[in-house]
N, C-alpha and C positions, 0 to 999 in steps of 0.2 A: 140239495142241501150243500152248505159250504164246508162241511167237515172234510171233503175230499181235496181241498186246496193243498198244494204242496209248495215247498220252497223252490223246488226244481222248476215248477211252472212259472213262478214269479220271477226267478232269475232269467229264464228264457224270455219272458215278456219284456223285462227291463233291458236285456241285452239287445233284442231286436229293435226296440224303440230308440235306444241310444245310438246304435250303429247304423240304422237306416234300412236294413234288409235282413231277411231270414238267413241268407248265406253269411253275411258279415257277423250276425249274431251267433251263428254256429261256430265260426272261426274263433270269435272272442271266448266262447265257452269250451272250446276244444271238443265240440260234439259234431255229429253228422247232422246235416240240415234237416233230414226227415225227423230226427228225434226232437229237434227244436220245434218244428212245425206241429208235431204231435202234442208236445207239451202245451203249446199255446192253444191248440184246438180244444184240448181237455179243459184248460183254464176258462176259455170262453163258454164251454158247455156248463161248467160248474157255476159260473157267474151269470149265465143266461144273457150275455151281451156280446156284441162283436167289438173286439178291441182294435182290430186293424181293418182298414178298407183295402182290399186286395185287387181292386179293379184296375189300378194303374200299373205302371212299370215297376214301381217300388211300393211296398206297403206303407200306408200312412195311418196314423192314429185316428180313430173315430173320436167324436166328442166324449163318449164313454171311456174310451181307452186313455184319452188325455187326462180325464178326471181321476181315473184309478191308478195311473202311473205313479203319482206322488205317494199314494197309499202303499203300493208295492215297494217303492224305494225305502219308505220309512220302516216297513216290516223287516226288510232285508238288513237295513242298517242296525236295527235293534238285535237281530239274530247274530250279526257279525260281532257286535259289542259283547254279547253274552259269551260267544265262543272265545273271543280274545281274553275276556276276564277269566274264564275257566282255564285257559292255557297258562295265563299269568300266575294262577294260584299254585301251579305245580312247577313253575320254572325256577331254575337255579340262577346264579349270578351271571350276567352277560360277560362274554369274552371281550366285547368291544361295544362302544356306544357312539353312534353317528349323530351329529347335531348340525342343524343349519340355522344360521343367525342372520337376521336382516341387517344390512349395513347401517341402518339408523340406530340400532341398539348398541349401547356401549359394551364392547367386548370385555373391558375391565370388570364390569359388574358380573358378567358370566364367569370370568376367571376366578373371582372370589368364591362363587358357589361351586365351581368345579373343584376347588381346593377342599371344600367340605366333603364333596362326594368321594374324592380320592382318599381322604382320611378313613372313610368307611370301607371302600373297595379299591385298594391300591393296585390290584391286578387288572383292572378294567382299562383297556386302551381306548382313547378318545380320538375320533376323527371329526374335524369341524369344517364346515363350509360357511363362507360369508357371501351372501347374495343380495341383490337388489330387487325391489318390486315383486314380480311374480316368481322370482327364483326360489324362495323358501317353500312356497306351495308346490312348485314343480318338483322339488327334491323330495317332499313328503309323498306326493302322488306316485312318484317313480319308485318309492321304497328305498332311495339311497340313504335317507336319514330317518332315524327313529323319533327324534324330538326336534321341534322347530320353534324359533322365536320369530313371530311375524308382527309387522307394524302396519297399522291402518285397517280400513274397512273394505278395501277394494277386492280382496281375494278370499273367496269362500268356497267350500266344497263340503257336501254332506258327509263325505267319507273322512273328513278331518275334524277332529274335536278341537275346539278353541276355547281357552280359558283366559279371561281378562287378567292381566298381570300387573301392568303399570302404564306409564305413558312417557313419551318423549316429545320434546318441543323442537320444531323446525323454525329457524329464523332466517329472514332474508338479509343477505350481506353483500358487500362489495369492498374491494380494496380501498385503502384510505385515499389513494390518488384518483380513483374513478370519479367521473362527473356525478354519479348518483350519490356518492358519499358526501360530496360537498353540498349537494341539494338536501340530503338528510340532516346534515349538521345545522342547516338553517332553521330546523325545527318544524317546518311545514310538511304535512303528509305528502307522500309521492303517489300519484294516481296511476291507473292502469296504462293510460296512453303514454305517460312518461317512461314507465318501465319498458313498454313495447319498443321504444326508440333505441334500446340498448341490447346488446347480445346477452342471451341468457344461457348459462351452463346447466345442463340437466343430465341426470343419470339415464342410461339406456337399459331397458329391460332385456335380459339375455334369453327370455322365453317369449313365445307367441301369445301369452295370456293378455297382454295389453296392446295387441296389434290394433292400430287405428285409434288409440286412446292416449291422452296426455293428462298428467296430473300436475296442477299448479304451473303450467306453462302459459305465460302471458305474452311472451315476445315472439313475433314471427321469425326472428333470427335466433337460431339456437345452435349450440355446439353440444353434441351428445358424447358422453364418455362412459366407459365401462366400470370404473371404480370410483369410490368416494374420495380416495386420496388424489386421483387425477382431477376430480372436480374441484376439490379444495385448492390444489396447486394452481389451476387455471384462474380461479377467482382471486387468489392471493397475488397472482401475476398481473392483475388488472385487466384481463381480457374480457371479462363480463361479470354479471351478477348472478346470484343463485341462492337457493335455500340449503342450509346445512343444519345438522342437529346441534343444539345449543352446547351439549357436552363436548363436541368436537372443536368448537371455536371459542371456548372460554378464554384461553390464553391470547389468541389473536385479537379478540375484542378488547381484552384488558390492556394489551400493549399498543393498541391503536393500529395494528396491521390491517384489521378489518373493521368496518363500520356497519352497524345495524341500520337497515333501511326501514323507514317508517312507511311501509307499503300497506295501506289499509285494505287492499284487495286480497292480501295474504294473511289476514288476521290482525288483531290489535297490535299496533306497533310492529307489524310485519312478522308476528309470531303465531304459530299454530301448534296446538297440542294434538298428538296422534296416539291412539290407544295401542298398547303392546299386548300381544296374546302369546300364551304358551300353547303349542299345537302338537298333535300327534294323530296318527291314523286310528280310526275307530276299530278297525279289524286287526290291529296289532297290539298285543298287551305290552305294557311298560314293565321292564324287568326291575329288579331291586335297585340297581345303580341309577336307572332313569327316574325311579320314584324318589330316591334320595335327592337327586338333582332338582326335580320338580319342587319338592318341599323346601329346599334351600333357596330356590328362586323366589318363592312366595314369601318366605321369611325375610329375605333381603328387600323385597318390594315393600313389605309392611314397615320395615325399619326406615326406609327412605321416604315414606309417605309423610 
């Protein structure tokens, strides 16, 4: 019968499956290896299936183990959420609040909502990181930040709760003196091959989450930079073309310093809308200040819609 199943057994199962060995799973759980092996043996007995093939140098998931791994993860995630919620019910006001924000999100918008939070909780100190690509997810995973604003669909984790907040637009641009700008002013769309003839300026991911992957990179010639300010400066300097958030280039487009590129491979008239998500760990409750900030962000998003 299944009543004997325990969370300890399921945590051991998931830890070994994700870490690749009983020894590594034990280290991850800060347990002795024999206790982890015992927990998994009991789980297999309760379920009447073999979860791991132990015939090789390292244990590998059986087809049954592979199928049940998703269920174990889902159960543990729900339990962690319940515990986090229970802790949150009894928590007082945070001493500090750590936030990570994707570089594509306008910090000015966040500043307005932080003002509202500070009116309610003036004693709460705020520490804010601004990160590109996988940076926000990495900060949440590591526990460095309590609340995150993430942009795009590429970075997901079952341990991170994501709520759709708003959207930001990326536009392909080049300096007014760049050859692609003259081509764009002619009114004809710019094709992929033509874009590939010119240097593209792209943001570099500070984490290994996108290793071997590129997003929106069309040119074989790229310069990679660590900050959006550096990217914008290089594009304004005429060194290459790239995509920047529309809120960051409004003035430069208005005064003619930058020209929007009609690159149909990057969206209609070179513009692409990306979803913005408010994110936090499922196993960590949001305190009163974080909840106020969350509410203010959603109110701000509704007013801007």
